[in-house]
N, C-alpha and C positions, 0 to 999 in steps of 0.2 A: 711558197707565197710568204714574205716577211709579215709580220705583225705592223709595220709603218708602211707596206707598199700602197695602201688606199690613203695614206695620210693628206695628199696633195687634194685628191677629189673631196674626201671629207672636210678639210679645212676651206677648201672654196666654197662648200655648201654651206657651212657653219657662218663663215665670214659674210657672205653673201644675206643670209638672213640677219645677222647681227647688224649689218650696216642699214637695214630697214626697220631695226626696233633697238636701236643703241641705247638703251635705259637698263637702270640695277634690277627693276622687276622682271625684265626679258630675260636678263642674264641669270636671275636667281632660277627661273622655271627652266632654263637650258643647259646651267652649270654642269648636270651630269653626263650630258651629252658631249661638252668640252672637255670634260676630265676623262672619259671614255673614248672618244675619237681624236681628240687632238694632242691632250696633255701626254696622255700614257704612251701612244705612238712616238711622240716626239722624244720623251725621256728613253725610251727604247732606240730609238736611231740615234739618240746622243751617245747612249752607250756602245753602241753597235760601231759606231763609226770612231771612236777615241782610239782605239789600238791601230785601227789602219791610219788615221792621220800621226801618231806616235811614229809607226813606221816610217811612214813618209818623210817626215821631218827630223827624227831621230831626235825627239824631244817630248817632254811631258805634256800632256795634254789634260786640260780640262773642261769639260762643257757646262752650258747654262742656256736654260729656257727662259726667254723673258717673258715677264708676267703680262698679263691680257690688259690690267688696268692702266690706264693713262694718268700720267701727271698733270693735271690741271690747272694748277695754282698759278702759273702766268699765262695761261691761253684763253683766249678768247672763246673757243672751241670746247664748252664744258661737256661734250658727249664723254661717258666715262671708260669708255672700251676701245683699243685699237682693234682695226679691222685688218689684221696682218698677224701673220705667227712668224716669228723670229726665233732662231737659236744661234749658238756660237760657240766654237771650239777655241780656246785660247793657248796658245804654245808658250811654254814656260822658257824664253830664253837665257833666263839668268843675266840679262844684260839690263842695259838703262830701260829697257821697254820691251814689253811682249808683244807679239803679232795674233793675228785671229783668222780663222775661216768661218765662213756663217754660211747661214742658210734661211730663206725666207720664203713664205708664201702670201700673197697678196690679192686684191679683188683682179688686179689686171697685171701681176708678175709671178715668175717663180724662179728663183735665180740662188746660184752659189754664189761666193766672194771670198776676197783675201784683202789683207793689209792692216790699214790703223786708221780712224777716223781722223786722229789728229797726233802729231809730234809731240813728243815732250820737248821742251825749249832747246836743249842742248842736241838733242838729236836731229830737231829741225836744223840748226845750224850746221850740223856735219852731213846731212841729206842735201843741203846744197852746195857744200863743199865737193861731195862727191861727184853730184850732176857737172858741177863745174870743172874738175878735174878728171874725171873718168866718163867724159860728155859720150863717146862712142860705145862703150859698154853698157852704160845705164839705158841708153836710148834702143840699144839693141833687143835687153831684156824686156823691155816696155813693149817694143815691137812683136817680139815673138809672143807675148802674152795676147795683144791683140789679135794677132794672126790666127789664134786658136779660138778666137770667140770673145775674149775678156774685154770689156768696156770699161776704161778709166774714169772715174768721176772728176767732172769740170774742178780746174782749180780753183782753190778760194780767193785769190788775189786777183784783181786785173792787171794790175802791173808786176814786171820782174822786180824784185826787191833789189836793193843797193847791196852791196857795190856790184851786182852783176849788169853785164850789159842789157840795155833793153832788145837786142836784137840776137841774144844767144840762140844757139842753134836749140838748146833744150830749154827755151822760155817755159815751155808748157810744164814739165817738170819743176823748174825753180818757183813757178807760181802757186806750188802746192803745198798746203799747210798740213795735209795727211794724205795719203795714197791708198785708194781703195778700188779694185777691180772686180766687176762682177759678170757673171756669165749665166745665160738663160739654162734652165733645165727642163727637159722633155717633161710633159704631164702624164706620159703614159709610159708603162715599163717600170721594171724594178729600179726603186729608188737608190738604193745602196751604191750599185755599181755606176749609176749616173752620177751620183754626187762624187763619189772618189773619182771620176774620170775628170770631172770639171776641176776639183782640188788640185789634182795632178798636173793638169794644164794652167793651173793659177800658180802652182808652189814658187816657179821661178820668182815671182814678184816678191813673196813673203821671204824667201831665201836673201833676195836683195836686201829687203828693208831688216832684215836680222842682222845681215853682215853690217849696215850701218849702226844699229843700236849697239852693236858688241865693238865699234870702233873707238 
């Protein structure tokens, strides 16, 4: 049993309590629990998965654990801490844009994911060109990821951008300004192989996005 196999259960327990007591005083009283039960196992998971992701992608990989503190400067919600645990692995493409794998535990989800939240401007332009000129291949890759349980985030745009036909066969892909697919992770059993299996299923999407970034 690895040092992070209890991470999902421990995170759920801690985050549920945090949701009921989202104050700085409660956090200070329970920070040691966060450090021992969430932060340390998360950092261990980041380190353990990095070489496996590097082998899968043949790219250099950098892990990051997102900080628990919320940025409340422009939010009406002033609760100080996130009620989720998120981490990601960045794939250093050496091209115009890097892609990521990520893992998250929230109050009502445990999921792995891949892609990019938002394309750089020139990459977005090329993404649309790829979709338009190589529609069958692009749609086939997306369909394969979805058949394996990946769920694509809804497009950011309501309408197909010009100059593309509003009835384009891949209108959903043309309406995206970033592409992210996520997949549910079992809350029981060893975490590392489950996460690697999910990343393997999602890899064709990242491979496609990397090819666009390298164009």
